LOZAMAR-912576 format. One record per residue: residue number from 1; x, y negated, z of N, C-alpha, C in turn; residue in one letter. Coordinates in nm, 3 decimals. Each point is the difference from the previous one (the first is absolute). Example, Ala and Ser with C-alpha at 12.3 -4.5 7.8 and 13.67 -1.06 7.14 Angstrom:
2
1	1.319	0.569	0.780	-0.089	-0.119	0.000	0.090	-0.120	0.000	A
2	-0.035	-0.105	-0.072	0.082	-0.119	0.006	-0.077	-0.109	0.073	S
This chain:
213
1	0.093	0.115	0.016	-0.081	-0.119	-0.039	0.097	-0.113	0.033	M
2	-0.012	-0.086	-0.113	0.067	-0.110	-0.025	-0.092	-0.154	0.006	I
3	0.021	-0.051	0.109	-0.121	-0.110	-0.001	0.120	-0.141	-0.002	L
4	-0.097	-0.117	-0.036	0.059	-0.132	-0.023	-0.096	-0.092	0.097	I
5	0.056	-0.072	0.130	-0.050	-0.070	0.060	0.037	-0.143	-0.008	F
6	-0.082	-0.084	-0.081	-0.016	-0.154	-0.066	-0.072	-0.056	0.126	L
7	0.065	-0.159	0.014	-0.095	-0.074	0.100	0.105	-0.101	0.059	G
8	-0.047	-0.134	0.075	0.106	-0.089	-0.016	0.068	0.012	0.151	P
9	0.126	-0.033	0.022	0.045	-0.008	0.150	-0.054	-0.014	0.107	P
10	-0.025	0.085	0.094	-0.099	0.011	0.112	-0.155	0.064	-0.053	G
11	-0.002	0.103	-0.074	-0.132	0.035	-0.029	0.002	0.138	0.037	S
12	0.115	0.062	0.098	-0.028	0.154	0.070	0.059	0.090	-0.103	G
13	0.074	-0.054	-0.079	0.054	0.155	-0.138	0.062	0.053	0.118	K
14	0.120	-0.047	0.074	0.103	0.079	0.038	-0.028	0.090	0.142	G
15	-0.131	-0.058	0.052	-0.043	0.042	0.116	-0.066	0.148	-0.032	T
16	-0.111	-0.027	-0.167	-0.101	0.122	0.006	0.112	0.120	-0.095	Q
17	0.090	-0.050	-0.066	0.138	0.084	-0.053	0.058	0.060	0.111	A
18	0.035	0.004	0.082	0.054	0.043	0.140	-0.093	0.107	0.069	K
19	-0.117	-0.051	0.008	-0.115	0.106	0.025	-0.023	0.082	-0.064	R
20	0.008	0.009	-0.107	-0.008	0.101	-0.154	0.122	0.094	0.024	L
21	0.126	-0.089	0.001	0.126	0.112	-0.003	-0.002	0.068	0.160	Q
22	-0.056	-0.042	0.068	-0.026	0.116	0.134	-0.091	0.105	-0.016	Q
23	-0.134	-0.060	-0.033	-0.103	0.125	-0.032	0.018	0.066	-0.095	D
24	0.054	-0.034	-0.139	-0.044	0.056	-0.097	0.208	0.026	-0.059	K
25	0.047	-0.029	0.076	0.144	0.046	-0.057	0.046	-0.065	-0.154	G
26	-0.084	-0.100	-0.036	0.074	-0.094	-0.107	0.122	-0.113	0.063	L
27	0.065	0.034	-0.113	0.128	-0.132	0.030	-0.025	-0.154	-0.023	M
28	0.017	-0.070	0.109	-0.030	-0.113	-0.027	0.145	-0.066	-0.106	H
29	-0.027	-0.076	-0.079	0.118	-0.064	-0.089	-0.033	-0.152	0.016	I
30	0.076	-0.049	0.111	-0.052	-0.168	-0.030	0.148	-0.049	-0.110	S
31	-0.038	-0.068	-0.118	0.108	-0.055	-0.009	0.088	-0.125	0.030	T
32	-0.071	-0.074	0.092	0.100	-0.075	0.109	0.067	0.070	0.069	G
33	-0.038	0.086	0.069	0.104	0.111	0.077	0.112	0.016	-0.059	D
34	-0.066	0.094	-0.121	0.123	0.080	-0.070	0.130	-0.116	-0.025	L
35	-0.077	-0.143	-0.050	0.117	-0.098	-0.022	0.074	-0.054	0.102	L
36	-0.050	0.002	0.090	0.082	-0.028	0.143	0.087	0.138	0.052	R
37	-0.012	0.073	-0.030	0.065	0.144	0.055	0.080	0.031	-0.100	D
38	0.007	-0.033	-0.157	0.096	0.043	-0.072	0.120	-0.129	0.012	A
39	-0.019	-0.116	0.038	0.057	-0.123	0.003	0.079	0.034	0.188	V
40	-0.081	0.030	0.045	0.065	0.060	0.166	0.153	0.064	-0.025	K
41	-0.089	0.109	-0.062	0.092	0.146	-0.011	0.143	-0.012	-0.115	K
42	-0.024	-0.131	-0.103	0.089	-0.029	-0.087	0.026	0.124	-0.126	G
43	-0.127	0.054	-0.010	0.015	0.069	-0.133	0.007	-0.072	-0.095	T
44	0.039	0.076	-0.121	0.020	-0.050	-0.121	-0.115	-0.068	-0.060	E
45	-0.130	0.063	0.027	-0.094	-0.104	-0.025	-0.042	-0.115	0.084	L
46	0.068	0.019	0.129	-0.020	-0.119	0.108	0.093	-0.071	-0.050	G
47	0.102	-0.027	-0.062	0.086	-0.081	-0.009	-0.034	-0.056	-0.129	K
48	-0.075	0.048	-0.080	-0.050	-0.063	-0.104	-0.125	-0.102	0.033	K
49	-0.033	0.041	0.078	-0.141	-0.047	0.043	0.019	-0.138	0.088	A
50	0.154	0.035	0.077	-0.003	-0.124	0.072	0.034	-0.139	-0.070	K
51	0.092	0.029	-0.121	0.042	-0.110	-0.096	-0.128	-0.065	-0.027	E
52	-0.098	0.069	-0.031	-0.120	-0.120	-0.045	-0.069	-0.046	0.101	Y
53	0.023	0.080	0.127	-0.091	-0.032	0.117	0.079	-0.133	0.043	M
54	0.156	0.011	-0.011	0.081	-0.157	0.048	-0.071	-0.105	-0.084	E
55	-0.027	0.005	-0.131	-0.006	-0.099	-0.062	-0.140	-0.053	0.000	K
56	-0.053	0.053	0.057	-0.167	-0.037	0.023	-0.076	0.062	-0.131	G
57	0.047	0.100	-0.048	-0.069	0.040	-0.116	-0.052	0.131	0.008	E
58	-0.132	0.008	-0.074	-0.082	0.123	-0.001	0.099	0.145	-0.033	L
59	0.016	0.098	0.079	0.036	0.106	-0.032	-0.045	0.093	-0.116	V
60	0.081	0.061	-0.110	-0.089	0.024	-0.134	-0.075	0.151	0.029	P
61	-0.071	-0.024	-0.104	-0.109	0.099	0.015	0.065	0.165	0.003	D
62	0.094	0.006	-0.079	0.077	0.129	-0.002	0.089	0.021	0.105	E
63	0.038	-0.084	0.079	0.107	0.000	0.102	-0.111	0.073	0.101	L
64	-0.127	-0.044	0.026	-0.115	0.030	0.063	-0.030	0.179	-0.003	I
65	-0.018	0.020	-0.143	-0.057	0.114	-0.026	0.111	0.113	0.021	I
66	0.114	-0.053	-0.037	0.100	0.078	0.062	0.007	0.040	0.149	A
67	-0.042	-0.089	0.066	0.053	0.035	0.137	-0.138	0.089	0.049	M
68	-0.144	-0.050	-0.067	-0.090	0.114	0.036	0.013	0.132	-0.051	I
69	0.046	0.008	-0.116	0.043	0.120	-0.037	0.099	0.094	0.094	E
70	0.086	-0.075	0.049	0.101	0.058	0.086	-0.044	0.085	0.111	E
71	-0.107	-0.071	0.047	-0.074	0.013	0.159	-0.138	0.109	-0.069	V
72	-0.023	-0.027	-0.121	-0.157	0.110	-0.024	0.052	0.129	0.017	M
73	-0.117	0.048	0.066	-0.012	0.142	0.037	-0.027	0.097	-0.089	P
74	0.093	0.095	-0.069	-0.033	0.113	-0.086	-0.126	0.062	0.044	E
75	-0.032	0.020	0.106	-0.126	0.082	0.048	-0.083	-0.080	0.111	E
76	-0.146	0.007	-0.034	-0.041	-0.118	0.080	-0.036	-0.098	-0.036	G
77	-0.104	-0.074	0.061	-0.086	-0.116	-0.053	0.138	-0.125	0.037	G
78	-0.056	-0.120	-0.002	0.056	-0.102	0.025	-0.096	-0.154	0.009	F
79	0.042	-0.093	0.071	-0.088	-0.140	0.003	0.118	-0.132	-0.049	I
80	-0.078	-0.004	-0.059	0.104	-0.159	-0.078	-0.111	-0.100	0.058	L
81	0.111	-0.090	0.104	-0.034	-0.089	0.062	0.083	-0.110	-0.039	D
82	-0.108	-0.131	-0.088	0.099	-0.107	-0.021	0.094	0.040	-0.180	G
83	-0.054	0.074	-0.046	0.040	0.029	-0.128	-0.084	0.053	-0.092	F
84	-0.056	0.004	-0.108	0.066	-0.128	-0.085	-0.081	-0.117	0.012	P
85	0.044	-0.093	-0.034	-0.059	-0.147	0.021	0.005	-0.061	-0.143	R
86	0.013	0.032	-0.098	-0.012	-0.037	-0.100	-0.004	0.103	-0.142	T
87	-0.043	-0.079	-0.102	-0.063	0.145	-0.104	0.113	0.069	-0.021	I
88	0.110	-0.094	-0.068	0.145	0.088	-0.054	0.021	0.120	0.142	P
89	-0.027	-0.045	0.099	0.068	0.098	0.146	-0.141	0.121	-0.001	Q
90	-0.075	-0.020	-0.045	-0.139	0.134	-0.031	0.052	0.074	-0.092	A
91	0.032	-0.071	-0.127	0.059	0.023	-0.094	0.132	0.117	0.015	Q
92	0.106	-0.069	0.073	0.099	0.077	-0.003	-0.060	0.118	0.153	A
93	-0.056	0.006	0.073	-0.036	0.112	0.081	-0.100	0.116	-0.091	L
94	-0.096	-0.069	-0.079	-0.020	0.089	-0.077	0.063	0.084	-0.078	D
95	0.125	-0.039	-0.051	0.121	0.098	-0.076	0.090	0.051	0.088	R
96	-0.023	-0.037	0.105	0.096	0.113	0.120	-0.053	0.075	0.075	L
97	-0.195	-0.005	-0.011	-0.040	0.112	0.063	-0.008	0.109	-0.107	L
98	-0.041	-0.022	-0.146	0.011	0.086	-0.110	0.161	0.048	-0.005	E
99	0.101	-0.055	0.032	0.096	0.066	-0.032	0.027	0.112	0.130	K
100	-0.074	0.004	0.109	0.020	0.090	0.104	-0.127	0.077	0.004	H
101	-0.067	0.006	-0.086	-0.149	0.068	-0.089	-0.096	-0.033	0.149	N
102	-0.010	-0.141	0.083	-0.084	0.002	0.103	-0.093	-0.106	-0.042	K
103	-0.131	0.001	0.023	-0.092	-0.030	0.026	-0.064	-0.137	0.085	N
104	-0.053	-0.129	-0.046	-0.031	-0.077	0.080	-0.136	0.017	0.041	L
105	-0.062	0.031	0.143	-0.105	0.055	0.045	-0.094	-0.150	0.002	C
106	0.051	-0.068	0.111	-0.135	-0.131	0.038	0.071	-0.099	0.017	K
107	-0.012	-0.144	-0.031	0.038	-0.106	0.050	-0.102	-0.097	0.110	V
108	0.039	-0.014	0.110	-0.067	-0.044	0.070	0.027	-0.171	0.034	F
109	-0.134	-0.102	-0.027	0.035	-0.134	0.014	-0.062	-0.027	0.132	L
110	0.116	-0.044	0.096	-0.051	-0.069	0.101	-0.062	-0.131	-0.005	F
111	-0.131	-0.014	0.005	-0.044	-0.145	-0.003	0.003	-0.091	0.081	D
112	0.048	-0.109	0.031	-0.014	-0.090	0.133	0.053	-0.138	-0.053	V
113	-0.107	-0.089	0.036	0.019	-0.113	-0.033	0.099	-0.103	0.089	P
114	0.064	-0.113	-0.048	0.067	-0.037	0.007	0.016	-0.038	0.134	E
115	-0.071	-0.075	0.034	-0.057	-0.038	0.139	0.036	0.126	0.154	E
116	-0.039	0.073	-0.083	0.024	0.119	0.123	0.140	0.057	0.000	V
117	0.065	0.002	-0.157	0.183	0.031	0.018	0.053	-0.121	0.075	V
118	-0.019	-0.115	-0.010	0.068	-0.094	0.071	-0.013	0.027	0.157	V
119	-0.142	0.033	0.033	-0.005	0.006	0.149	0.099	0.108	0.063	D
120	-0.014	0.121	-0.097	0.042	0.135	0.040	0.192	-0.055	0.014	R
121	0.047	-0.062	-0.096	0.151	0.043	-0.003	0.042	-0.132	0.087	L
122	-0.096	-0.147	-0.027	0.097	-0.126	0.090	-0.016	0.014	0.135	S
123	-0.076	0.147	0.050	0.035	0.003	0.150	0.049	0.109	0.046	G
124	0.103	0.039	-0.108	0.067	0.139	0.016	0.151	-0.028	0.058	R
125	0.034	0.092	0.090	0.134	-0.022	0.086	0.088	0.187	0.009	L
126	0.105	-0.078	-0.041	0.069	0.125	-0.021	0.123	0.017	0.066	T
127	0.064	0.113	0.072	0.082	0.014	0.097	0.162	-0.033	-0.120	C
128	0.025	-0.076	0.073	0.167	-0.009	-0.070	0.085	0.127	0.045	T
129	-0.051	0.070	0.104	0.088	0.112	0.036	-0.036	0.130	-0.055	N
130	-0.148	0.071	0.014	-0.056	0.096	-0.034	-0.089	0.039	-0.113	C
131	-0.013	-0.149	-0.075	-0.074	-0.031	-0.102	-0.184	0.011	0.035	G
132	-0.047	0.050	0.120	-0.103	0.007	0.051	-0.093	-0.147	-0.052	A
133	-0.116	0.017	-0.036	-0.078	-0.126	-0.033	-0.127	-0.004	0.087	V
134	-0.016	-0.110	0.028	-0.139	-0.070	0.100	-0.070	-0.098	-0.082	Y
135	-0.090	-0.035	0.086	-0.106	-0.091	-0.079	-0.019	-0.144	0.106	H
136	-0.014	-0.111	-0.013	-0.007	-0.073	0.138	-0.166	0.035	0.035	V
137	-0.095	0.048	-0.064	-0.136	-0.016	0.007	-0.025	0.160	0.041	R
138	0.036	0.063	-0.104	-0.076	0.108	-0.035	0.086	0.122	0.072	Y
139	0.124	-0.036	0.029	0.087	0.118	0.050	0.124	-0.061	0.063	N
140	-0.064	-0.097	0.095	0.115	-0.068	0.089	0.122	0.078	0.083	P
141	0.095	-0.020	0.050	0.121	0.084	0.059	-0.063	-0.038	0.150	P
142	0.057	0.080	0.124	-0.046	-0.017	0.111	0.067	-0.134	0.065	K
143	0.100	-0.048	-0.056	0.095	-0.119	0.043	0.046	-0.071	-0.121	T
144	-0.087	-0.102	-0.010	0.060	-0.075	-0.110	0.124	-0.034	-0.027	E
145	-0.014	0.030	-0.167	0.183	-0.017	-0.069	0.054	0.114	0.051	G
146	-0.034	0.106	0.103	0.064	0.099	-0.002	-0.087	0.152	-0.036	V
147	0.139	0.091	-0.086	-0.070	0.142	-0.015	-0.093	0.067	0.093	C
148	-0.044	0.093	-0.006	-0.050	0.079	0.103	0.102	0.122	-0.010	D
149	0.021	0.047	-0.124	0.062	0.094	-0.012	0.141	0.021	0.043	V
150	0.080	-0.096	-0.063	0.155	-0.025	0.066	0.053	-0.102	0.067	C
151	-0.091	-0.076	0.011	0.000	-0.153	0.070	0.120	-0.108	-0.104	G
152	-0.035	0.033	-0.096	0.065	-0.087	-0.125	-0.075	-0.132	0.006	G
153	0.080	-0.089	-0.077	-0.078	-0.140	-0.010	-0.098	0.003	-0.140	R
154	-0.107	-0.048	0.020	-0.116	0.017	-0.091	-0.010	-0.144	-0.102	L
155	0.009	-0.004	-0.120	0.018	-0.074	-0.102	-0.049	-0.022	-0.096	V
156	-0.066	-0.124	-0.071	-0.089	-0.016	-0.093	0.101	0.008	-0.156	Q
157	-0.025	0.142	-0.064	0.096	-0.016	-0.130	-0.030	-0.145	-0.092	R
158	0.108	-0.041	-0.068	-0.056	-0.108	-0.058	-0.078	0.028	-0.104	E
159	-0.034	0.142	-0.070	-0.058	0.006	-0.110	-0.184	0.038	0.058	D
160	-0.010	-0.006	0.131	-0.119	-0.022	0.075	-0.028	-0.113	0.044	D
161	0.067	-0.093	-0.099	-0.083	-0.187	0.065	-0.093	-0.022	-0.082	K
162	-0.079	-0.102	0.042	-0.154	0.042	-0.081	0.061	-0.080	-0.170	E
163	0.042	-0.070	-0.004	0.054	-0.079	-0.109	0.076	0.136	-0.130	E
164	0.072	0.043	0.086	0.042	0.120	-0.097	-0.094	0.105	-0.040	V
165	-0.107	0.063	0.144	-0.077	0.088	-0.020	-0.078	-0.049	-0.107	V
166	-0.053	-0.130	-0.048	-0.083	-0.064	-0.067	0.055	0.048	-0.184	R
167	0.090	-0.031	-0.010	0.107	-0.027	-0.111	0.023	0.169	-0.015	R
168	0.048	0.071	0.096	-0.058	0.144	-0.039	-0.092	0.062	-0.037	R
169	-0.116	-0.040	0.066	-0.130	0.041	-0.081	-0.031	-0.049	-0.142	Y
170	0.053	-0.131	-0.019	-0.058	-0.065	-0.119	0.102	0.090	-0.107	K
171	0.125	0.036	0.019	0.053	0.053	-0.076	-0.024	0.144	-0.039	V
172	-0.057	0.087	0.139	-0.053	0.166	-0.024	-0.141	-0.044	-0.089	Y
173	-0.089	-0.079	-0.013	-0.095	-0.035	-0.030	0.036	0.000	-0.163	V
174	0.070	-0.098	-0.041	0.051	-0.023	-0.151	0.046	0.169	-0.068	E
175	0.080	0.031	0.089	0.077	0.128	-0.058	-0.130	0.081	-0.004	Q
176	-0.037	0.050	0.092	-0.079	0.120	0.008	-0.146	0.026	-0.056	T
177	-0.048	-0.124	-0.074	-0.146	0.009	-0.050	-0.002	0.064	-0.161	A
178	0.118	-0.021	-0.042	0.028	0.111	-0.092	-0.012	0.124	-0.016	P
179	0.076	0.061	0.140	-0.017	0.129	0.035	-0.103	0.026	-0.016	L
180	-0.123	-0.024	0.111	-0.123	-0.007	0.037	-0.055	0.086	-0.133	I
181	0.010	-0.079	-0.132	-0.087	-0.003	-0.088	0.086	0.154	-0.055	D
182	0.157	-0.008	-0.002	0.076	0.081	-0.089	-0.065	0.154	0.097	F
183	0.006	0.033	0.117	-0.090	0.101	0.056	-0.143	0.005	0.033	Y
184	-0.065	-0.073	-0.028	-0.159	0.040	-0.015	-0.005	0.017	-0.115	G
185	0.049	-0.019	-0.131	-0.037	0.017	-0.114	0.023	0.177	-0.001	K
186	0.132	0.063	0.069	-0.010	0.112	0.008	-0.102	0.106	0.133	R
187	-0.066	-0.080	0.049	-0.087	0.060	0.084	0.095	0.065	0.149	N
188	0.109	-0.050	-0.005	0.082	-0.001	0.113	-0.021	-0.065	0.140	K
189	-0.059	-0.101	0.000	-0.017	-0.142	0.068	-0.093	0.005	0.122	L
190	0.021	-0.005	0.139	-0.109	0.037	0.087	0.016	-0.149	0.087	Y
191	-0.096	-0.041	0.007	0.021	-0.137	0.074	-0.052	0.017	0.164	R
192	0.106	-0.047	0.114	-0.047	0.032	0.120	-0.016	-0.128	0.096	L
193	-0.120	0.008	0.032	0.005	-0.190	0.111	0.076	0.042	0.148	D
194	0.151	-0.068	-0.070	0.083	0.035	0.121	-0.035	-0.098	0.143	A
195	-0.070	-0.077	-0.009	-0.055	-0.106	0.100	-0.036	0.118	0.129	T
196	-0.060	0.127	-0.002	-0.084	0.090	0.029	0.122	0.024	0.127	K
197	-0.035	0.062	0.128	0.114	0.040	0.067	0.050	0.081	-0.032	E
198	0.163	0.068	0.042	0.098	0.099	-0.081	-0.077	0.127	-0.009	V
199	-0.078	0.061	0.115	-0.047	0.091	0.002	-0.123	0.025	-0.119	Q
200	-0.073	-0.066	-0.036	-0.143	-0.005	-0.075	0.092	0.021	-0.129	E
201	0.112	-0.115	-0.042	0.080	-0.008	-0.120	0.050	0.156	-0.042	V
202	0.085	0.066	0.072	0.062	0.111	-0.010	-0.141	0.108	-0.038	Y
203	-0.126	-0.036	0.079	-0.110	0.075	0.012	-0.046	-0.005	-0.208	R
204	0.022	-0.090	-0.031	-0.018	-0.026	-0.121	0.033	0.042	-0.092	D
205	0.169	0.023	0.026	0.091	0.051	-0.086	-0.010	0.138	-0.026	I
206	-0.013	0.084	0.123	-0.029	0.111	0.003	-0.131	0.061	-0.078	L
207	-0.132	-0.065	0.033	-0.091	-0.002	-0.065	0.002	-0.004	-0.191	E
208	0.092	-0.089	-0.071	0.053	0.005	-0.144	0.072	0.113	-0.007	V
209	0.090	0.054	0.100	0.095	0.066	-0.055	-0.068	0.159	0.008	L
210	-0.091	0.017	0.098	-0.050	0.180	-0.030	-0.072	0.043	-0.117	K
211	-0.033	-0.119	-0.102	0.018	0.046	-0.110	0.112	0.062	-0.097	D
212	0.126	-0.004	0.049	0.084	0.032	-0.039	0.029	-0.077	-0.116	G
213	0.130	0.054	-0.085	0.064	-0.100	-0.119	-0.118	-0.034	-0.143	C
């Protein structure tokens, strides 16, 4: 079972992907994590990606595809979180799956209005030490500014600041609109109301998946 999760930052894609990984054994492939990990480990692909990132340029599609191919399981399914973002990326993914005799099962669109995304992300706090995530209103730490898990310092990430979140949302809408049409024409696209509670969204996903691919 190969799935794609489309949605703006803060729509809950990562949370739901982790649930499916746990319950269904599907590998969660987050392109953001892949990039950071490859750069950190200093792999060949990571070194190439780092050159682009340091110049503030987008990492080329072929590099991202190569990274996905490197971690893609031979057997078993996976969820792509944060990829594809453009039509050329979707076409490159088609070629990659065809090369490995794999078929795309379903594409889930996490529908969330801009104001909800801003509310979720601009209130987010991240531990500088262990990476645990909190929210000033929905999931506050026991002690203000201090991580419950390790006692590390909690900060607001640069890309969680309101003006940055609004910019990221705008880019997402511009990039993703053509993809909605692309996968919709293939009858692969399923819309989720991602403003619901986490458990409700998960139930909606399972409901769609019970029909198989």
